[in-house]
KOLMAR-100396 format. One record per residue (C-alpha): residue in one letter; x, y, z. Coordinates in steps of 0.2 Angstrom, whole numbers, always signed. Example, Ala and Ser with C-alpha at 12.3 -4.5 7.8 and 13.67 -1.06 7.14 Angstrom:
<nodes>
+------+-------+-------+-------+
: nuvo :     X :     Y :     Z :
+------+-------+-------+-------+
:    A :   +62 :   -22 :   +39 :
:    S :   +68 :    -5 :   +36 :
+------+-------+-------+-------+
</nodes>
This chain:
<nodes>
+------+-------+-------+-------+
: nuvo :     X :     Y :     Z :
+------+-------+-------+-------+
:    M :    +0 :    +0 :    +0 :
:    I :   +14 :   +12 :    +4 :
:    E :   +21 :   +10 :   -14 :
:    H :    +4 :   +14 :   -21 :
:    V :    +3 :   +30 :   -10 :
:    H :   +21 :   +35 :   -15 :
:    K :   +17 :   +32 :   -33 :
:    H :    +1 :   +43 :   -31 :
:    I :   +10 :   +57 :   -23 :
:    T :   +24 :   +57 :   -35 :
:    S :   +11 :   +57 :   -49 :
:    E :    +3 :   +72 :   -42 :
:    L :   +19 :   +81 :   -41 :
:    Q :   +22 :   +78 :   -59 :
:    Q :    +5 :   +84 :   -64 :
:    N :    +8 :  +100 :   -53 :
:    T :   +24 :  +103 :   -62 :
:    R :   +16 :  +101 :   -79 :
:    T :    +2 :  +113 :   -74 :
:    D :   +14 :  +126 :   -68 :
:    I :   +24 :  +125 :   -84 :
:    I :    +8 :  +128 :   -94 :
:    F :    +3 :  +143 :   -83 :
:    I :   +20 :  +151 :   -84 :
:    L :   +22 :  +149 :  -103 :
:    T :    +4 :  +155 :  -106 :
:    A :    +7 :  +171 :   -96 :
:    I :   +24 :  +175 :  -104 :
:    L :   +18 :  +171 :  -122 :
:    L :    +2 :  +182 :  -119 :
:    N :   +12 :  +196 :  -112 :
:    L :   +24 :  +196 :  -127 :
:    I :   +10 :  +195 :  -140 :
:    A :    -1 :  +208 :  -131 :
:    M :   +14 :  +220 :  -130 :
:    S :   +18 :  +217 :  -149 :
:    V :    +0 :  +221 :  -154 :
:    N :    -1 :  +236 :  -143 :
:    M :   +16 :  +242 :  -149 :
:    G :    +9 :  +240 :  -167 :
:    M :    -6 :  +251 :  -162 :
:    A :    +4 :  +264 :  -152 :
:    G :    +8 :  +276 :  -166 :
:    E :   -10 :  +276 :  -173 :
:    S :   -18 :  +277 :  -156 :
:    R :   -12 :  +295 :  -155 :
:    T :   -25 :  +300 :  -168 :
:    N :   -37 :  +286 :  -166 :
:    N :   -46 :  +284 :  -150 :
:    A :   -53 :  +267 :  -154 :
:    M :   -35 :  +261 :  -155 :
:    L :   -32 :  +268 :  -138 :
:    I :   -47 :  +259 :  -131 :
:    V :   -41 :  +243 :  -139 :
:    M :   -24 :  +245 :  -131 :
:    F :   -32 :  +247 :  -114 :
:    V :   -43 :  +231 :  -117 :
:    F :   -26 :  +222 :  -120 :
:    V :   -20 :  +229 :  -104 :
:    C :   -35 :  +223 :   -95 :
:    L :   -32 :  +206 :  -103 :
:    I :   -14 :  +206 :   -97 :
:    V :   -19 :  +210 :   -79 :
:    L :   -33 :  +197 :   -78 :
:    V :   -22 :  +183 :   -85 :
:    N :    -7 :  +187 :   -75 :
:    L :   -18 :  +188 :   -59 :
:    V :   -25 :  +171 :   -63 :
:    V :    -7 :  +164 :   -67 :
:    V :    +0 :  +171 :   -51 :
:    F :   -15 :  +164 :   -41 :
:    G :   -12 :  +147 :   -49 :
:    L :    +7 :  +147 :   -46 :
:    M :    +3 :  +151 :   -27 :
:    K :    -9 :  +137 :   -26 :
:    G :    +3 :  +126 :   -35 :
:    K :   +16 :  +131 :   -23 :
:    Q :    +5 :  +126 :    -8 :
:    S :    +1 :  +109 :   -16 :
:    R :   +19 :  +105 :   -19 :
:    E :   +23 :  +109 :    -1 :
:    K :    +9 :   +98 :    +6 :
:    L :   +13 :   +84 :    -6 :
:    L :   +32 :   +85 :    -2 :
:    K :   +28 :   +86 :   +17 :
:    G :   +17 :   +70 :   +15 :
:    L :   +31 :   +61 :    +6 :
:    I :   +44 :   +67 :   +19 :
:    Q :   +33 :   +60 :   +33 :
:    M :   +31 :   +43 :   +23 :
:    Y :   +50 :   +43 :   +22 :
:    K :   +52 :   +46 :   +40 :
:    D :   +40 :   +32 :   +44 :
:    Q :   +50 :   +20 :   +33 :
:    G :   +66 :   +26 :   +40 :
:    V :   +73 :   +33 :   +24 :
:    D :   +71 :   +51 :   +27 :
:    K :   +90 :   +54 :   +27 :
:    Y :   +90 :   +52 :    +8 :
:    Y :   +79 :   +68 :    +6 :
:    D :   +87 :   +84 :    +9 :
:    M :   +74 :   +95 :   +18 :
:    S :   +82 :  +111 :   +11 :
:    L :   +74 :  +107 :    -6 :
:    L :   +58 :  +113 :    +1 :
:    G :   +65 :  +131 :    +3 :
:    N :   +73 :  +129 :   -14 :
:    Y :   +56 :  +125 :   -21 :
:    N :   +48 :  +140 :   -13 :
:    V :   +61 :  +152 :   -20 :
:    R :   +59 :  +144 :   -37 :
:    Y :   +40 :  +148 :   -36 :
:    N :   +44 :  +166 :   -31 :
:    L :   +55 :  +168 :   -46 :
:    F :   +42 :  +161 :   -58 :
:    I :   +29 :  +173 :   -50 :
:    M :   +42 :  +187 :   -52 :
:    V :   +45 :  +183 :   -70 :
:    V :   +27 :  +183 :   -74 :
:    M :   +24 :  +199 :   -66 :
:    F :   +38 :  +208 :   -73 :
:    T :   +34 :  +203 :   -91 :
:    G :   +16 :  +208 :   -88 :
:    I :   +22 :  +225 :   -82 :
:    I :   +33 :  +228 :   -96 :
:    A :   +20 :  +222 :  -108 :
:    M :    +8 :  +235 :  -101 :
:    I :   +21 :  +250 :  -100 :
:    V :   +31 :  +249 :  -116 :
:    P :   +18 :  +252 :  -129 :
:    F :   +12 :  +267 :  -119 :
:    I :   +30 :  +274 :  -118 :
:    M :   +31 :  +272 :  -137 :
:    R :   +14 :  +281 :  -140 :
+------+-------+-------+-------+
</nodes>
């Protein structure tokens, strides 16, 4: 039964990782695409108010998607921590916990914070640069 639980936890960790990758890539790609579109409209938005409104709509999209991604990454971070703590407890119960370095938990938290910062910074840049070019 322990092997089944171990397999289930590691499977959940792998799914968590795949979901996080999708979140991160989606946010970064959307940020870059929205920035490119807004940069393309920046010059014309000086004389065409409709273009300016479209630019603001893309900014709203950037904000919403980035909020969803950051929230998703924070939940992924919490899930990973809970799963790993359960795995570590299982290792302790089986007497093999000495093979898992507990400092990895802190490293995972730092990594998640870095991912969140990358998403936020690309989102901020995607919102600001087109308006600077305007």
